[in-house]
SERO-4910 file (N, C-alpha, C, O; in steps of 0.05 Angstrom, whole numbers):
BEGIN
 pado doro    nc1    nc2    nc3   cac1   cac2   cac3    cc1    cc2    cc3    oc1    oc2    oc3
  Met    A    780   1554   -575    789   1536   -592    804   1517   -571    820   1519   -552
  Ile    A    792   1501   -581    808   1463   -563    820   1456   -574    826   1468   -594
  Asn    A    828   1438   -569    859   1412   -578    840   1391   -564    827   1387   -543
  Val    A    848   1379   -592    836   1336   -586    856   1317   -589    877   1314   -602
  Phe    A    845   1306   -576    865   1280   -568    856   1253   -589    869   1240   -572
  Leu    A    850   1239   -602    840   1221   -613    856   1195   -599    880   1197   -604
  Asp    A    852   1173   -584    855   1153   -578    835   1129   -556    826   1138   -535
  Asp    A    831   1103   -561    814   1095   -550    832   1075   -521    823   1059   -505
  Met    A    859   1087   -526    867   1074   -509    887   1085   -475    890   1081   -451
  Arg    A    894   1103   -502    920   1126   -489    911   1145   -461    888   1142   -456
  Pro    A    921   1156   -450    902   1175   -432    905   1199   -451    914   1196   -474
  Cys    A    896   1222   -442    893   1244   -454    906   1259   -438    901   1259   -414
  Pro    A    923   1275   -450    942   1293   -444    929   1320   -432    908   1327   -443
  Pro    A    937   1335   -414    924   1359   -398    922   1379   -426    936   1375   -445
  Gly    A    903   1400   -426    902   1412   -447    883   1400   -468    870   1413   -485
  Phe    A    884   1379   -466    863   1365   -493    848   1359   -489    851   1357   -464
  Val    A    819   1351   -496    805   1343   -507    799   1307   -510    803   1295   -531
  Ala    A    791   1299   -492    794   1265   -506    774   1252   -518    755   1240   -508
  Ala    A    783   1254   -550    756   1234   -566    764   1204   -567    788   1198   -570
  Arg    A    748   1187   -564    759   1162   -551    734   1139   -578    725   1116   -577
  Ser    A    735   1162   -599    718   1146   -627    730   1158   -652    750   1172   -652
  Ala    A    715   1150   -676    727   1170   -697    691   1188   -694    683   1210   -701
  Glu    A    678   1166   -680    652   1192   -680    653   1208   -663    644   1229   -673
  Asp    A    659   1211   -642    666   1230   -628    687   1250   -633    683   1274   -631
  Cys    A    709   1240   -640    735   1262   -661    722   1277   -678    735   1298   -679
  Leu    A    698   1280   -697    687   1277   -720    658   1305   -707    652   1327   -715
  Leu    A    649   1290   -686    632   1312   -669    646   1331   -661    632   1351   -662
  Leu    A    666   1335   -653    683   1358   -636    699   1383   -658    704   1407   -655
  Leu    A    706   1358   -683    717   1377   -708    694   1390   -729    701   1404   -748
  Ser    A    657   1380   -719    657   1392   -734    632   1415   -716    617   1431   -727
  Glu    A    633   1410   -693    628   1432   -673    651   1458   -651    646   1469   -630
  Cys    A    664   1459   -661    685   1468   -649    702   1479   -672    696   1478   -695
  Glu    A    724   1490   -662    739   1501   -671    767   1491   -659    771   1498   -635
  Val    A    788   1475   -671    801   1459   -666    840   1473   -674    858   1473   -691
  Gly    A    836   1478   -659    872   1477   -657    902   1456   -663    918   1453   -682
  Leu    A    897   1445   -640    915   1419   -650    896   1393   -646    880   1386   -628
  Leu    A    908   1379   -676    896   1348   -666    913   1332   -670    929   1335   -688
  Ser    A    912   1306   -648    926   1291   -651    908   1265   -650    888   1262   -636
  Leu    A    922   1243   -671    902   1221   -685    918   1196   -678    942   1194   -677
  Asp    A    898   1177   -671    914   1150   -671    899   1130   -694    875   1131   -701
  Phe    A    914   1116   -701    900   1097   -722    876   1073   -713    853   1071   -723
  Glu    A    887   1058   -695    869   1041   -682    847   1038   -664    856   1031   -642
  Leu    A    822   1042   -661    814   1052   -645    790   1030   -636    768   1038   -627
  Gly    A    795   1005   -639    783    984   -625    767    967   -653    755    976   -672
  Tyr    A    775    935   -641    768    919   -671    741    931   -684    721    937   -671
  Gly    A    744    932   -705    712    934   -722    710    955   -723    698    964   -743
  Leu    A    719    972   -706    707   1003   -707    713   1019   -730    720   1006   -749
  Pro    A    712   1049   -733    721   1060   -756    748   1071   -738    755   1077   -715
  Asn    A    760   1070   -765    784   1083   -743    798   1113   -746    785   1134   -742
  Gly    A    820   1114   -753    835   1151   -750    826   1156   -792    817   1175   -805
  Leu    A    834   1131   -797    831   1141   -826    801   1152   -840    795   1165   -861
  Ser    A    787   1138   -814    758   1152   -827    750   1177   -815    730   1187   -824
  Val    A    768   1194   -790    771   1221   -789    783   1236   -812    770   1254   -823
  Val    A    806   1229   -821    812   1237   -833    804   1245   -854    809   1268   -862
  Gln    A    782   1220   -873    770   1219   -898    739   1245   -896    728   1255   -915
  Gly    A    733   1248   -865    719   1259   -856    730   1294   -855    719   1312   -867
  Ile    A    747   1295   -843    761   1325   -848    765   1330   -880    755   1351   -888
  Ile    A    777   1316   -896    779   1319   -921    755   1333   -937    756   1354   -949
  Val    A    729   1311   -932    706   1318   -940    688   1346   -931    672   1360   -945
  Ser    A    695   1347   -906    680   1369   -896    703   1398   -896    697   1420   -886
  Gly    A    724   1394   -908    739   1413   -909    748   1432   -878    762   1452   -875
  Lys    A    736   1418   -860    739   1430   -837    769   1424   -818    772   1410   -798
  Tyr    A    789   1439   -832    824   1433   -810    824   1441   -800    820   1465   -803
  Pro    A    833   1420   -764    851   1445   -757    879   1450   -760    894   1439   -775
  Arg    A    883   1469   -745    907   1482   -749    938   1474   -761    953   1480   -779
  Glu    A    936   1455   -733    954   1433   -730    938   1409   -729    914   1409   -725
  Ile    A    960   1378   -733    960   1347   -743    979   1340   -727   1002   1347   -733
  Tyr    A    973   1323   -701    999   1300   -702    987   1277   -709    964   1270   -703
  Val    A    999   1267   -719    987   1227   -729   1008   1215   -710   1032   1215   -718
  His    A   1000   1204   -681   1017   1193   -661   1003   1160   -658    999   1147   -637
  Ser    A    997   1153   -681    993   1127   -686   1014   1109   -676   1031   1124   -665
  Ser    A   1022   1087   -674   1046   1069   -675   1035   1042   -690   1050   1023   -693
  Ser    A   1005   1042   -700   1010   1029   -730   1028   1050   -762   1022   1070   -775
  Leu    A   1046   1035   -763   1062   1037   -784   1049   1042   -809   1048   1062   -823
  Met    A   1044   1032   -809   1016   1029   -848    990   1051   -842    988   1071   -857
  Gly    A    974   1047   -825    961   1067   -810    971   1093   -812    962   1108   -829
  Arg    A    991   1101   -795   1004   1133   -798   1009   1137   -818   1006   1161   -822
  Ala    A   1017   1124   -841   1030   1130   -856   1003   1138   -880   1001   1157   -895
  Glu    A    987   1119   -876    964   1126   -898    947   1156   -885    934   1173   -897
  Met    A    952   1154   -868    934   1179   -847    950   1209   -865    939   1222   -882
  Val    A    974   1212   -854   1001   1229   -861   1000   1223   -888   1022   1231   -892
  His    A    993   1215   -908    992   1218   -938    970   1230   -948    972   1245   -968
  Ala    A    947   1225   -937    923   1235   -942    925   1258   -933    926   1275   -951
  Leu    A    927   1268   -910    926   1295   -894    945   1314   -918    930   1331   -929
  Arg    A    963   1314   -924    989   1325   -928    974   1328   -961    973   1351   -970
  Ala    A    961   1307   -979    952   1311  -1000    932   1339  -1004    936   1359  -1017
  Ala    A    911   1331   -987    899   1348   -985    893   1361   -970    869   1366   -972
  Ala    A    905   1372   -950    901   1394   -935    915   1429   -945    937   1435   -954
  Pro    A    896   1442   -940    900   1469   -951    933   1481   -936    940   1479   -912
  Gly    A    946   1491   -956    981   1504   -946    973   1509   -921    972   1488   -908
  Asn    A    964   1532   -904    968   1537   -877    958   1516   -852    956   1519   -828
  Val    A    953   1494   -868    948   1479   -841    977   1451   -846    985   1442   -868
  Val    A    984   1444   -823   1018   1431   -810   1008   1408   -802    991   1405   -784
  Val    A   1020   1386   -820   1016   1353   -815   1038   1348   -804   1059   1357   -814
  His    A   1036   1334   -782   1064   1324   -762   1059   1292   -771   1036   1283   -774
  Asp    A   1080   1278   -776   1091   1250   -779   1088   1238   -751   1081   1215   -756
  Gly    A   1089   1240   -720   1084   1225   -699   1073   1244   -684   1059   1264   -690
  Pro    A   1082   1233   -658   1068   1256   -638   1072   1279   -628   1093   1292   -632
  Val    A   1051   1289   -613   1063   1310   -606   1086   1316   -590   1087   1301   -571
  Pro    A   1107   1336   -591   1132   1337   -581   1128   1349   -549   1114   1368   -541
  Thr    A   1142   1335   -535   1138   1349   -503   1142   1378   -495   1139   1389   -473
  Leu    A   1149   1390   -517   1150   1422   -507   1123   1432   -515   1115   1451   -503
  Val    A   1109   1423   -532   1086   1432   -546   1064   1418   -523   1045   1432   -515
  Leu    A   1065   1392   -513   1050   1382   -497   1049   1402   -468   1026   1409   -460
  Glu    A   1072   1409   -454   1069   1421   -428   1065   1447   -444   1042   1451   -435
  Ala    A   1068   1466   -460   1055   1492   -471   1032   1490   -472   1019   1507   -460
  Val    A   1017   1468   -487    984   1468   -477    972   1459   -447    951   1464   -436
  Ala    A    993   1443   -440    985   1442   -407    978   1463   -384    961   1464   -366
  Ala    A   1007   1485   -394   1009   1502   -379    990   1529   -393    995   1551   -385
  Gly    A    971   1525   -412    959   1544   -426    975   1569   -447    967   1591   -454
  Gln    A    994   1558   -450   1014   1583   -460   1007   1575   -499   1016   1591   -515
  Ser    A    993   1553   -507    999   1543   -537    971   1566   -543    952   1571   -528
  Asp    A    979   1576   -570    945   1586   -585    927   1588   -600    911   1603   -612
  Ala    A    939   1551   -592    910   1537   -598    887   1535   -575    865   1524   -581
***
């Protein structure tokens, strides 16, 4: 099981696999079992954004166990969180905000069950 961090600019935290585009993220989600997924909205001018990833997850039905939406775009983050919470199965946890420091530290130390 892997953890995925989607962001075109921010450094990828230890214990996560970086996805720098919506396409990269969707490929990882389709080919791997993902425990934690952290999503950004803005991924570059004119490029598919984080909402494209959310729509891909919903269409495929392949959800990670836990999803964080860390985007600083308030409107984009709200859209993503709303869509995920409306469609995700009950066992999927959707967080409106970044991965907390304690969780990041546990993942980096290999102590997460993701």
